[in-house]
LOTORTOR-780071 format. One record per atom (N, C-alpha, C, CB): residue in one letter; atom name; z, y, x negated. Coordinates in Angstrom, 1 decimal. Glycine has a CB too. Layout:
<rs>
A CA Z Y X;
...
</rs>
This chain:
<rs>
M N 73.0 128.9 -91.3;
M CA 72.4 128.1 -90.3;
M C 71.0 128.3 -89.9;
M CB 73.1 128.2 -89.1;
V N 70.6 129.5 -90.1;
V CA 69.1 129.7 -89.8;
V C 68.3 129.0 -90.9;
V CB 68.7 131.2 -89.7;
F N 68.8 129.0 -92.1;
F CA 68.2 128.2 -93.1;
F C 67.9 127.0 -92.9;
F CB 68.9 128.3 -94.1;
L N 69.1 126.2 -92.4;
L CA 69.0 124.8 -92.1;
L C 68.1 124.5 -90.9;
L CB 70.3 124.2 -91.8;
L N 68.2 125.4 -89.9;
L CA 67.0 125.1 -88.9;
L C 65.7 125.2 -89.5;
L CB 67.0 126.1 -87.7;
L N 65.4 126.3 -90.1;
L CA 64.1 126.4 -90.8;
L C 63.6 125.2 -91.8;
L CB 64.2 127.7 -91.6;
V N 64.6 124.8 -92.4;
V CA 64.1 123.6 -93.3;
V C 64.0 122.4 -92.3;
V CB 65.3 123.3 -94.7;
T N 64.9 122.0 -91.3;
T CA 64.7 121.0 -90.5;
T C 63.2 121.1 -89.7;
T CB 66.0 120.9 -89.6;
L N 63.0 122.1 -89.1;
L CA 62.0 122.3 -88.1;
L C 60.8 122.3 -89.0;
L CB 62.2 123.6 -87.2;
A N 60.7 123.1 -90.2;
A CA 59.5 123.0 -91.1;
A C 59.1 121.7 -91.4;
A CB 59.7 123.6 -92.2;
S N 60.1 120.8 -92.0;
S CA 59.6 119.6 -92.2;
S C 59.1 118.7 -91.2;
S CB 60.5 118.9 -92.9;
L N 59.6 118.8 -90.0;
L CA 59.3 118.2 -88.8;
L C 57.8 118.7 -88.4;
L CB 60.4 118.4 -87.7;
A N 57.5 119.9 -88.5;
A CA 56.3 120.4 -88.2;
A C 55.3 120.0 -89.1;
A CB 56.3 121.7 -88.1;
A N 55.5 120.0 -90.4;
A CA 54.6 119.5 -91.4;
A C 54.3 118.1 -91.2;
A CB 55.2 119.8 -92.8;
A N 55.3 117.3 -90.9;
A CA 54.9 116.0 -90.8;
A C 54.0 115.7 -89.4;
A CB 56.2 115.2 -90.8;
V N 54.2 116.3 -88.4;
V CA 53.5 116.2 -87.1;
V C 52.1 116.8 -87.5;
V CB 54.2 117.0 -85.9;
A N 51.9 117.8 -88.3;
A CA 50.6 118.4 -88.6;
A C 49.6 117.4 -89.4;
A CB 50.8 119.8 -89.5;
A N 50.5 116.9 -90.3;
A CA 49.7 116.0 -91.1;
A C 49.5 114.5 -90.5;
A CB 50.3 115.9 -92.4;
G N 50.0 114.4 -89.2;
G CA 49.8 113.1 -88.5;
G C 50.6 111.9 -89.1;
G CB 48.4 112.8 -88.6;
I N 51.6 112.2 -89.8;
I CA 52.6 111.2 -90.3;
I C 53.5 110.8 -89.2;
I CB 53.4 111.8 -91.3;
S N 53.7 109.5 -88.9;
S CA 54.5 109.0 -88.0;
S C 56.2 109.2 -88.6;
S CB 54.0 107.5 -87.7;
F N 57.0 109.5 -87.5;
F CA 58.2 109.4 -87.7;
F C 58.9 108.2 -88.3;
F CB 58.8 109.8 -86.7;
Q N 59.4 108.0 -89.4;
Q CA 60.0 106.7 -89.6;
Q C 61.3 106.8 -90.2;
Q CB 59.1 105.9 -90.6;
A N 62.1 105.8 -90.5;
A CA 63.6 105.8 -90.9;
A C 63.8 106.8 -92.0;
A CB 64.2 104.5 -91.4;
R N 62.9 106.6 -93.0;
R CA 63.2 107.3 -94.1;
R C 63.2 109.0 -94.0;
R CB 62.3 106.9 -95.0;
Y N 62.4 109.3 -93.0;
Y CA 62.6 110.9 -92.6;
Y C 63.7 111.1 -92.0;
Y CB 61.7 111.5 -91.8;
G N 64.3 110.1 -91.2;
G CA 65.6 110.4 -90.6;
G C 66.7 110.4 -91.4;
G CB 65.9 109.6 -89.6;
L N 66.4 109.7 -92.8;
L CA 67.6 109.7 -93.6;
L C 67.6 111.2 -94.3;
L CB 67.6 108.5 -94.8;
I N 66.3 111.7 -94.4;
I CA 66.2 112.9 -95.2;
I C 66.8 114.3 -94.2;
I CB 64.6 113.0 -95.7;
L N 66.7 114.0 -93.0;
L CA 67.1 115.0 -92.1;
L C 68.5 114.9 -91.6;
L CB 66.3 115.2 -91.0;
F N 69.1 113.8 -92.0;
F CA 70.5 113.6 -91.6;
F C 71.4 114.9 -92.2;
F CB 71.0 112.1 -92.4;
A N 71.4 115.0 -93.4;
A CA 72.0 116.3 -93.8;
A C 71.8 117.6 -93.2;
A CB 71.8 116.4 -95.0;
P N 70.6 118.1 -93.0;
P CA 70.6 119.4 -92.2;
P C 71.0 119.2 -90.8;
P CB 69.2 120.1 -92.2;
L N 70.6 118.1 -90.1;
L CA 71.0 118.0 -88.7;
L C 72.6 118.0 -88.6;
L CB 70.4 116.7 -88.1;
F N 73.2 117.3 -89.5;
F CA 74.8 117.2 -89.2;
F C 75.3 118.6 -89.7;
F CB 75.5 116.0 -90.1;
S N 74.6 119.3 -90.5;
S CA 75.2 120.6 -90.9;
S C 75.0 121.6 -89.7;
S CB 74.5 121.1 -92.3;
I N 73.8 121.4 -89.0;
I CA 73.6 122.4 -87.9;
I C 74.6 122.1 -86.9;
I CB 72.2 122.3 -87.3;
A N 74.9 120.7 -86.6;
A CA 75.7 120.4 -85.5;
A C 77.1 120.7 -86.0;
A CB 75.5 119.0 -85.2;
G N 77.6 120.7 -87.0;
G CA 78.8 121.3 -87.7;
G C 79.0 122.6 -87.3;
G CB 78.7 121.3 -89.1;
A N 77.9 123.5 -87.6;
A CA 77.9 124.9 -87.7;
A C 78.2 125.1 -86.1;
A CB 76.5 125.5 -88.3;
A N 77.3 124.5 -85.3;
A CA 77.4 124.9 -83.9;
A C 78.8 124.4 -83.4;
A CB 76.1 124.1 -83.0;
A N 79.4 123.1 -83.7;
A CA 80.6 123.0 -83.2;
A C 81.7 123.8 -83.7;
A CB 80.9 121.9 -83.4;
V N 81.7 124.5 -84.8;
V CA 82.6 125.6 -85.4;
V C 82.6 126.8 -84.4;
V CB 82.2 125.9 -86.9;
Q N 81.3 127.1 -84.1;
Q CA 81.2 128.4 -83.4;
Q C 81.6 128.0 -81.9;
Q CB 79.5 129.1 -83.5;
L N 81.3 126.9 -81.2;
L CA 81.9 126.6 -79.9;
L C 83.3 126.6 -79.9;
L CB 81.3 125.4 -79.3;
L N 84.0 125.9 -81.1;
L CA 85.4 125.8 -81.0;
L C 86.2 127.0 -81.4;
L CB 85.8 124.7 -81.7;
T N 85.7 128.1 -81.9;
T CA 86.3 129.3 -82.2;
T C 86.0 130.3 -80.9;
T CB 85.7 130.0 -83.6;
D N 85.1 130.0 -80.1;
D CA 85.1 131.1 -78.8;
D C 86.1 130.4 -77.7;
D CB 83.3 131.3 -78.0;
N N 86.9 131.3 -77.4;
N CA 88.0 131.0 -76.3;
N C 87.2 130.4 -74.9;
N CB 89.0 132.5 -76.0;
R N 86.2 130.9 -74.6;
R CA 85.7 130.5 -73.3;
R C 84.9 129.0 -73.5;
R CB 84.6 131.7 -72.7;
T N 84.5 128.7 -74.7;
T CA 83.9 127.5 -74.9;
T C 84.7 126.5 -75.4;
T CB 82.9 127.7 -75.6;
R N 85.9 126.7 -75.9;
R CA 86.7 125.8 -76.6;
R C 87.2 124.7 -75.7;
R CB 87.8 126.6 -77.3;
L N 87.7 124.9 -74.7;
L CA 88.3 123.6 -73.8;
L C 87.0 122.8 -73.2;
L CB 89.3 124.1 -72.4;
P N 86.0 123.4 -72.6;
P CA 84.8 122.5 -72.2;
P C 84.2 121.7 -73.4;
P CB 83.8 123.4 -71.6;
F N 84.0 122.4 -74.5;
F CA 83.5 121.8 -75.5;
F C 84.3 120.6 -76.2;
F CB 83.3 122.8 -76.4;
G N 85.5 120.9 -76.3;
G CA 86.4 120.0 -76.7;
G C 86.7 118.7 -76.0;
G CB 87.5 120.7 -76.7;
L N 86.6 119.1 -74.7;
L CA 86.7 117.7 -73.7;
L C 85.4 117.0 -73.8;
L CB 86.9 118.1 -71.9;
T N 84.4 117.7 -73.7;
T CA 83.2 117.0 -73.9;
T C 82.9 116.2 -75.1;
T CB 82.2 117.8 -73.8;
A N 83.3 116.7 -76.2;
A CA 83.1 116.1 -77.4;
A C 84.2 115.0 -77.5;
A CB 83.2 117.1 -78.7;
A N 85.4 115.0 -77.0;
A CA 86.2 113.8 -76.9;
A C 85.9 112.6 -76.1;
A CB 87.4 114.2 -76.4;
A N 85.3 113.2 -74.9;
A CA 84.7 112.0 -74.0;
A C 83.4 111.4 -74.5;
A CB 84.4 112.6 -72.5;
I N 82.6 112.1 -75.2;
I CA 81.5 111.6 -75.8;
I C 81.9 110.5 -77.1;
I CB 80.7 112.8 -76.2;
T N 83.0 110.8 -77.7;
T CA 83.6 110.0 -78.8;
T C 84.1 108.6 -78.1;
T CB 84.9 110.7 -79.5;
V N 85.0 109.1 -77.1;
V CA 85.5 107.8 -76.2;
V C 84.5 106.8 -75.8;
V CB 86.2 108.2 -74.8;
V N 83.4 107.3 -75.1;
V CA 82.4 106.5 -74.6;
V C 81.7 105.8 -75.8;
V CB 81.4 107.4 -73.8;
N N 81.4 106.3 -76.7;
N CA 80.8 105.8 -77.9;
N C 81.5 104.8 -78.5;
N CB 80.6 106.8 -78.9;
I N 82.8 104.8 -78.6;
I CA 83.6 103.8 -79.2;
I C 83.7 102.6 -78.1;
I CB 85.1 104.3 -79.6;
W N 83.7 103.0 -76.8;
W CA 83.7 101.7 -75.8;
W C 82.4 101.0 -75.9;
W CB 84.0 102.2 -74.1;
F N 81.3 101.7 -76.1;
F CA 80.1 101.1 -76.2;
F C 80.0 100.2 -77.2;
F CB 79.1 102.0 -76.4;
V N 80.4 100.6 -78.4;
V CA 80.2 99.8 -79.7;
V C 81.1 98.8 -79.4;
V CB 80.6 100.6 -81.2;
L N 82.4 98.8 -78.8;
L CA 83.3 97.6 -79.0;
L C 82.9 96.7 -77.8;
L CB 84.9 98.0 -78.9;
S N 82.5 97.1 -76.7;
S CA 81.7 96.2 -75.4;
S C 80.5 95.4 -76.1;
S CB 81.1 97.3 -74.1;
G N 79.6 96.2 -76.9;
G CA 78.6 95.5 -77.2;
G C 79.0 94.5 -78.4;
G CB 77.4 96.4 -77.6;
A N 79.8 94.7 -79.1;
A CA 80.3 93.6 -80.0;
A C 80.9 92.6 -79.4;
A CB 81.2 94.1 -81.0;
V N 81.6 92.6 -78.3;
V CA 82.3 91.6 -77.7;
V C 81.3 90.9 -76.8;
V CB 83.6 92.2 -76.8;
F N 80.3 91.5 -76.4;
F CA 79.1 90.9 -75.4;
F C 78.4 89.9 -76.4;
F CB 77.9 92.2 -74.9;
Q N 78.0 90.5 -77.6;
Q CA 77.2 90.0 -78.9;
Q C 77.9 88.6 -79.3;
Q CB 77.2 91.2 -80.2;
G N 79.2 88.8 -79.4;
G CA 80.1 87.6 -79.9;
G C 80.1 86.6 -78.8;
G CB 81.5 88.0 -80.3;
R N 80.1 86.9 -77.7;
R CA 80.3 86.0 -76.4;
R C 78.9 85.3 -76.5;
R CB 80.7 87.0 -74.9;
Q N 77.7 85.9 -76.6;
Q CA 76.3 85.5 -76.6;
Q C 76.2 84.5 -77.7;
Q CB 75.1 86.7 -76.8;
L N 76.7 84.7 -78.9;
L CA 76.6 83.8 -80.1;
L C 77.4 82.5 -79.8;
L CB 77.1 84.6 -81.4;
E N 78.7 82.8 -79.3;
E CA 79.4 81.6 -79.1;
E C 79.0 80.7 -77.9;
E CB 80.8 82.1 -78.9;
E N 78.4 81.2 -76.8;
E CA 77.8 80.3 -75.7;
E C 76.5 80.2 -75.9;
E CB 78.0 80.8 -74.2;
A N 75.7 80.5 -76.9;
A CA 74.4 80.1 -76.9;
A C 74.1 78.5 -77.0;
A CB 73.7 80.9 -78.1;
P N 73.2 78.1 -76.6;
P CA 73.0 76.5 -76.9;
P C 72.3 76.2 -78.2;
P CB 72.2 75.8 -75.8;
R N 71.9 77.2 -78.9;
R CA 71.3 76.9 -80.1;
R C 72.3 77.4 -81.2;
R CB 69.9 77.4 -80.2;
F N 71.9 77.0 -82.5;
F CA 72.7 77.6 -83.7;
F C 72.1 78.8 -84.2;
F CB 72.8 76.6 -84.9;
F N 72.9 80.0 -84.1;
F CA 72.4 81.3 -84.6;
F C 73.5 81.6 -85.9;
F CB 72.4 82.6 -83.4;
A N 72.8 82.2 -86.8;
A CA 73.4 82.4 -88.2;
A C 74.5 83.6 -88.2;
A CB 72.2 82.6 -89.2;
S N 75.4 83.4 -87.3;
S CA 76.5 84.5 -87.2;
S C 77.4 84.1 -88.2;
S CB 77.4 84.6 -85.8;
Y N 78.5 85.1 -88.7;
Y CA 79.4 84.6 -89.5;
Y C 80.3 83.6 -89.1;
Y CB 80.0 85.5 -90.0;
R N 80.7 83.8 -87.9;
R CA 81.6 82.6 -87.2;
R C 81.1 81.3 -87.3;
R CB 81.7 82.7 -85.8;
N N 79.7 81.2 -86.8;
N CA 79.0 80.0 -86.8;
N C 78.7 79.3 -88.2;
N CB 77.8 80.1 -86.1;
L N 78.5 80.1 -89.2;
L CA 78.1 79.8 -90.5;
L C 79.5 79.2 -91.3;
L CB 77.5 81.0 -91.2;
E N 80.7 80.0 -91.0;
E CA 81.9 79.6 -91.4;
E C 82.4 78.3 -90.7;
E CB 82.9 80.8 -91.2;
R N 82.1 78.1 -89.4;
R CA 82.6 76.9 -88.8;
R C 82.0 75.7 -89.6;
R CB 82.2 76.8 -87.3;
V N 80.6 75.8 -89.7;
V CA 79.9 74.7 -90.4;
V C 80.4 74.5 -91.9;
V CB 78.4 74.9 -90.3;
Y N 80.8 75.5 -92.6;
Y CA 81.4 75.5 -93.9;
Y C 82.6 74.8 -93.8;
Y CB 81.7 76.8 -94.4;
Q N 83.6 75.0 -93.0;
Q CA 84.8 74.5 -92.9;
Q C 84.8 73.1 -92.4;
Q CB 85.6 75.4 -92.0;
S N 83.8 72.7 -91.6;
S CA 83.6 71.4 -91.1;
S C 83.0 70.4 -92.4;
S CB 82.6 71.4 -89.7;
L N 82.1 71.0 -93.2;
L CA 81.9 70.4 -94.4;
L C 82.9 70.2 -95.3;
L CB 81.0 70.9 -95.0;
R N 83.7 71.3 -95.5;
R CA 84.9 71.3 -96.4;
R C 86.1 70.2 -96.0;
R CB 85.5 72.7 -96.4;
R N 86.2 70.1 -94.7;
R CA 87.2 69.1 -94.3;
R C 86.8 67.6 -94.6;
R CB 87.3 69.3 -92.8;
T N 85.6 67.4 -94.8;
T CA 85.2 66.1 -95.1;
T C 85.0 65.6 -96.5;
T CB 84.0 66.0 -94.5;
V N 85.0 66.6 -97.2;
V CA 84.8 66.5 -98.8;
V C 86.3 66.6 -99.5;
V CB 83.8 67.9 -99.4;
P N 86.6 65.8 -100.4;
P CA 87.7 66.1 -101.2;
P C 87.9 67.5 -101.9;
P CB 87.7 65.0 -102.2;
D N 89.0 68.0 -102.1;
D CA 89.2 69.4 -102.6;
D C 88.4 69.6 -104.0;
D CB 90.8 69.7 -102.7;
D N 88.4 68.6 -104.8;
D CA 87.9 68.7 -106.3;
D C 86.5 68.5 -106.2;
D CB 88.5 67.6 -107.2;
R N 85.7 68.6 -105.2;
R CA 84.1 68.4 -105.2;
R C 83.6 69.6 -104.8;
R CB 83.4 67.2 -104.1;
I N 82.3 69.7 -105.2;
I CA 81.4 70.8 -104.9;
I C 80.4 70.3 -103.7;
I CB 80.7 71.2 -106.3;
I N 80.2 71.2 -102.6;
I CA 79.2 70.9 -101.7;
I C 77.9 71.5 -102.1;
I CB 79.6 71.3 -100.4;
E N 76.9 70.7 -101.7;
E CA 75.5 71.3 -101.6;
E C 74.8 70.8 -100.3;
E CB 74.5 71.0 -102.8;
V N 74.0 71.7 -99.7;
V CA 73.4 71.6 -98.4;
V C 71.9 71.8 -98.6;
V CB 74.1 72.5 -97.4;
N N 71.1 70.8 -98.2;
N CA 69.7 70.9 -98.1;
N C 69.2 71.1 -96.8;
N CB 69.1 69.8 -98.7;
A N 68.3 71.9 -96.4;
A CA 67.8 72.0 -94.9;
A C 66.4 71.6 -95.0;
A CB 67.8 73.5 -94.3;
D N 65.7 71.0 -96.0;
D CA 64.2 70.5 -96.0;
D C 64.2 69.5 -94.8;
D CB 63.7 69.7 -97.5;
K N 65.1 68.9 -94.3;
K CA 64.7 67.9 -93.1;
K C 65.1 68.5 -91.9;
K CB 65.4 66.6 -93.1;
Y N 65.2 69.8 -91.9;
Y CA 65.3 70.6 -90.6;
Y C 63.9 70.9 -90.0;
Y CB 66.1 72.1 -90.9;
F N 63.5 70.3 -89.0;
F CA 62.1 70.6 -88.6;
F C 62.3 71.2 -87.1;
F CB 61.0 69.2 -88.6;
P N 62.0 72.6 -87.1;
P CA 62.4 73.0 -85.8;
P C 61.2 72.6 -84.7;
P CB 62.6 74.6 -85.8;
S N 61.5 72.7 -83.5;
S CA 60.7 72.4 -82.3;
S C 59.6 73.5 -82.3;
S CB 61.6 72.5 -81.0;
A N 58.5 73.2 -81.6;
A CA 57.3 74.1 -81.4;
A C 57.9 75.2 -80.6;
A CB 56.1 73.4 -80.7;
Q N 58.8 75.2 -79.9;
Q CA 59.3 76.3 -79.0;
Q C 60.2 77.3 -80.0;
Q CB 60.2 75.8 -77.7;
E N 61.0 76.6 -80.9;
E CA 61.8 77.3 -81.9;
E C 61.0 78.0 -82.9;
E CB 62.7 76.3 -82.5;
V N 59.9 77.4 -83.4;
V CA 58.8 78.0 -84.2;
V C 58.2 79.3 -83.6;
V CB 57.6 77.1 -84.3;
T N 57.9 79.2 -82.4;
T CA 57.2 80.2 -81.5;
T C 58.1 81.4 -81.3;
T CB 56.7 79.7 -80.0;
E N 59.5 80.8 -81.2;
E CA 60.4 82.2 -81.1;
E C 61.1 82.6 -82.4;
E CB 61.8 81.8 -80.1;
H N 60.3 82.2 -83.6;
H CA 60.8 82.5 -84.7;
H C 62.3 82.4 -84.9;
H CB 60.4 83.6 -84.9;
F N 62.8 81.1 -84.5;
F CA 64.1 80.5 -84.5;
F C 64.4 79.6 -85.8;
F CB 64.3 79.6 -83.2;
L N 64.8 80.3 -86.8;
L CA 64.9 79.6 -88.1;
L C 66.4 79.7 -88.5;
L CB 63.9 80.3 -89.2;
D N 67.3 80.0 -88.0;
D CA 68.8 80.2 -88.4;
D C 69.2 79.2 -89.0;
D CB 69.7 80.5 -87.4;
P N 68.9 78.0 -88.8;
P CA 69.7 76.8 -89.5;
P C 69.4 77.0 -90.9;
P CB 69.1 75.2 -89.0;
Y N 68.1 77.3 -91.3;
Y CA 67.8 77.6 -92.7;
Y C 68.7 78.5 -93.5;
Y CB 66.6 78.2 -92.8;
N N 69.6 79.2 -92.8;
N CA 70.5 80.0 -93.7;
N C 71.8 79.4 -94.1;
N CB 70.8 81.3 -93.1;
I N 71.9 78.1 -93.5;
I CA 73.1 77.4 -93.9;
I C 73.3 76.9 -95.4;
I CB 73.1 76.2 -93.1;
P N 72.3 76.4 -96.0;
P CA 72.5 76.2 -97.4;
P C 72.8 77.3 -98.4;
P CB 71.4 75.7 -98.0;
Y N 72.3 78.6 -98.0;
Y CA 72.4 79.8 -98.7;
Y C 74.0 80.2 -98.4;
Y CB 71.3 81.0 -98.2;
Y N 74.6 80.1 -97.4;
Y CA 76.0 80.4 -97.0;
Y C 76.9 79.5 -97.6;
Y CB 76.1 80.3 -95.7;
V N 76.5 78.3 -97.6;
V CA 77.5 77.3 -98.3;
V C 77.5 77.4 -99.6;
V CB 77.2 75.8 -98.1;
D N 76.2 77.8 -100.3;
D CA 76.2 78.1 -101.7;
D C 77.0 79.2 -102.2;
D CB 75.0 78.3 -102.1;
A N 77.0 80.3 -101.2;
A CA 77.8 81.5 -101.7;
A C 79.3 81.3 -101.4;
A CB 77.3 82.8 -100.9;
R N 79.6 80.6 -100.5;
R CA 81.0 80.1 -100.2;
R C 81.6 79.3 -101.5;
R CB 81.0 79.3 -98.8;
E N 80.7 78.4 -101.9;
E CA 81.2 77.4 -102.9;
E C 81.3 78.2 -104.3;
E CB 80.1 76.2 -103.2;
K N 80.4 79.0 -104.6;
K CA 80.6 79.8 -105.8;
K C 81.9 80.7 -105.7;
K CB 79.2 80.7 -106.0;
E N 82.1 81.3 -104.6;
E CA 83.3 81.9 -104.4;
E C 84.6 81.0 -104.6;
E CB 83.3 82.4 -102.9;
R N 84.6 79.8 -104.1;
R CA 85.7 79.1 -104.2;
R C 85.9 78.6 -105.7;
R CB 85.6 77.9 -103.2;
W N 84.8 78.4 -106.3;
W CA 85.0 77.7 -107.7;
W C 84.8 78.9 -108.8;
W CB 83.9 76.4 -107.8;
R N 85.0 80.1 -108.5;
R CA 84.7 81.2 -109.3;
R C 85.8 81.2 -110.4;
R CB 84.7 82.6 -108.3;
R N 87.0 81.0 -110.2;
R CA 88.1 81.0 -111.2;
R C 88.6 79.6 -111.7;
R CB 89.2 81.7 -110.7;
R N 88.1 78.7 -111.2;
R CA 88.5 77.4 -111.6;
R C 87.2 76.3 -111.7;
R CB 89.4 76.9 -110.5;
T N 87.4 75.2 -112.4;
T CA 86.2 74.2 -112.5;
T C 86.7 73.0 -111.7;
T CB 85.8 73.8 -114.0;
P N 85.7 72.5 -110.8;
P CA 85.9 71.3 -110.2;
P C 86.2 70.1 -111.2;
P CB 84.6 71.2 -109.4;
A N 87.1 69.1 -110.7;
A CA 87.4 68.1 -111.4;
A C 86.1 67.3 -111.5;
A CB 88.6 67.4 -110.9;
T N 85.5 67.1 -110.5;
T CA 84.2 66.1 -110.5;
T C 83.2 67.1 -110.5;
T CB 84.1 65.0 -109.2;
K N 82.2 66.9 -111.6;
K CA 80.8 67.6 -111.6;
K C 79.9 67.3 -110.5;
K CB 80.1 67.2 -112.7;
E N 79.8 66.0 -110.1;
E CA 78.7 65.7 -109.2;
E C 79.0 66.1 -107.9;
E CB 78.5 64.3 -109.1;
P N 78.2 67.0 -107.2;
P CA 78.3 67.5 -105.8;
P C 78.2 66.6 -104.6;
P CB 77.4 68.4 -105.6;
V N 78.8 66.9 -103.7;
V CA 78.5 66.1 -102.4;
V C 77.3 66.6 -101.7;
V CB 79.5 66.2 -101.5;
H N 76.3 66.0 -101.4;
H CA 75.0 66.6 -101.0;
H C 75.2 66.1 -99.3;
H CB 73.6 65.9 -101.9;
F N 74.7 67.3 -98.6;
F CA 74.5 67.2 -97.1;
F C 73.1 67.6 -96.6;
F CB 75.5 68.0 -96.3;
E N 72.7 67.3 -95.7;
E CA 71.2 67.5 -95.1;
E C 71.6 68.0 -93.6;
E CB 70.1 65.9 -95.2;
V N 70.8 69.2 -93.5;
V CA 70.7 69.8 -92.0;
V C 69.5 69.3 -91.4;
V CB 70.5 71.4 -92.0;
S N 69.7 68.7 -90.2;
S CA 68.5 68.3 -89.4;
S C 68.6 68.9 -88.1;
S CB 68.2 66.7 -89.2;
A N 67.4 68.9 -87.3;
A CA 67.5 69.0 -85.8;
A C 68.0 68.1 -85.0;
A CB 66.5 69.1 -85.4;
Q N 68.8 68.4 -84.1;
Q CA 69.2 67.1 -83.1;
Q C 69.2 67.8 -81.6;
Q CB 70.9 66.3 -83.6;
E N 68.3 67.1 -80.9;
E CA 68.4 67.6 -79.5;
E C 69.6 67.3 -78.6;
E CB 67.3 67.0 -78.9;
N N 70.1 66.1 -79.0;
N CA 71.4 65.7 -78.2;
N C 72.6 65.7 -79.4;
N CB 71.3 64.1 -77.2;
T N 73.5 66.5 -79.2;
T CA 74.4 66.5 -80.2;
T C 75.9 65.7 -80.0;
T CB 74.6 67.8 -80.4;
A N 75.6 64.9 -78.9;
A CA 76.7 64.0 -78.5;
A C 76.9 63.0 -79.5;
A CB 76.3 63.3 -77.2;
G N 76.0 62.2 -80.2;
G CA 76.3 61.1 -80.8;
G C 76.6 61.7 -82.4;
G CB 75.0 60.0 -80.6;
N N 77.8 61.0 -82.9;
N CA 78.0 61.3 -84.3;
N C 77.9 60.0 -85.0;
N CB 79.3 62.1 -84.6;
G N 77.0 59.7 -85.9;
G CA 76.8 58.7 -86.7;
G C 77.4 58.5 -87.9;
G CB 75.8 58.6 -86.9;
P N 77.2 57.6 -88.7;
P CA 77.8 57.6 -90.1;
P C 77.5 58.7 -91.0;
P CB 77.5 56.4 -90.7;
G N 78.4 59.4 -91.5;
G CA 78.4 60.4 -92.2;
G C 78.0 61.8 -91.7;
G CB 77.7 60.0 -93.2;
V N 78.0 61.8 -90.3;
V CA 77.7 63.1 -89.7;
V C 79.0 64.1 -89.8;
V CB 77.2 62.9 -88.2;
A N 79.0 65.1 -90.6;
A CA 80.1 66.1 -90.6;
A C 80.1 67.0 -89.5;
A CB 80.1 66.9 -92.0;
L N 78.9 67.4 -88.9;
L CA 78.9 68.2 -87.8;
L C 77.6 68.1 -87.0;
L CB 79.1 69.5 -88.3;
A N 78.0 67.9 -85.8;
A CA 76.8 67.7 -84.7;
A C 77.0 68.8 -83.6;
A CB 76.7 66.0 -84.0;
W N 76.5 70.0 -83.6;
W CA 76.7 71.1 -82.9;
W C 75.6 72.0 -82.7;
W CB 77.7 71.8 -83.4;
K N 75.5 72.4 -81.6;
K CA 74.3 73.6 -81.2;
K C 73.0 73.0 -81.5;
K CB 74.5 75.2 -82.1;
N N 72.6 71.8 -81.5;
N CA 71.3 71.3 -81.7;
N C 71.0 71.3 -83.0;
N CB 70.2 71.9 -81.1;
I N 72.0 71.1 -83.9;
I CA 71.9 70.7 -85.5;
I C 72.8 69.8 -85.8;
I CB 72.2 71.9 -86.4;
R N 72.4 69.1 -87.0;
R CA 73.3 67.9 -87.4;
R C 73.4 68.1 -88.9;
R CB 72.9 66.3 -87.0;
V N 74.5 68.0 -89.4;
V CA 74.7 68.2 -90.9;
V C 75.3 67.0 -91.3;
V CB 75.6 69.4 -91.4;
T N 74.5 66.0 -92.0;
T CA 74.9 64.6 -92.4;
T C 75.1 64.7 -94.0;
T CB 73.7 63.6 -92.0;
R N 76.2 63.8 -94.3;
R CA 76.3 63.5 -95.6;
R C 75.2 62.6 -96.3;
R CB 77.6 63.0 -95.9;
A N 74.5 63.0 -97.2;
A CA 73.1 62.4 -97.7;
A C 73.4 61.1 -98.1;
A CB 72.5 63.1 -99.0;
D N 74.6 60.7 -98.7;
D CA 74.8 59.4 -99.3;
D C 75.3 58.4 -98.1;
D CB 75.9 59.4 -100.5;
Q N 75.6 59.0 -96.9;
Q CA 76.2 58.1 -96.0;
Q C 75.4 58.0 -94.7;
Q CB 77.6 58.5 -95.7;
G N 74.5 59.1 -94.5;
G CA 73.8 59.3 -93.1;
G C 72.6 58.3 -93.0;
G CB 73.2 60.8 -92.9;
D N 72.1 58.3 -91.9;
D CA 70.9 57.4 -91.7;
D C 69.7 58.2 -92.3;
D CB 70.7 56.9 -90.0;
R N 68.8 57.5 -92.8;
R CA 67.6 58.1 -93.6;
R C 66.5 57.8 -92.8;
R CB 67.4 57.6 -95.0;
</rs>
């Protein structure tokens, strides 16, 4: 344990003396000795009769609190993504777009999506909000997965275009999905 402490402290001291900022790669290098030191300390605390119960209860409480924070954070983040007024490229949102497109296309056709006509507003550009540009990549990956073991009957794909839409209430001809300020329109049926 003394060796691990020396290795950890020596590497940290050398980085501080050299003026190198602590970055993620240093954290990865230090994980092994830090976890080893923590494991050795836990073994010592659990083998001592006086510290076994307090340490065990504290470790159990910290574990439960960590699990609770992770789960509540995931639920909160999921709720934020679902209730957001704009489209965020979460798995659920991307899958909803894909399934909406898949429902409008015959089973023997391939889907291709183009986001070149998606022009974000000035506010979205300022906030670096470019999530709808991820839709073509997700649809392409899902289509490759779908057609991996079989060949589509029709080689000609069905093309869709993603565009920005302030009011998602109106569904025109060829609109496969109008949702969260985006509109996905079938290229051969939509308004141009």
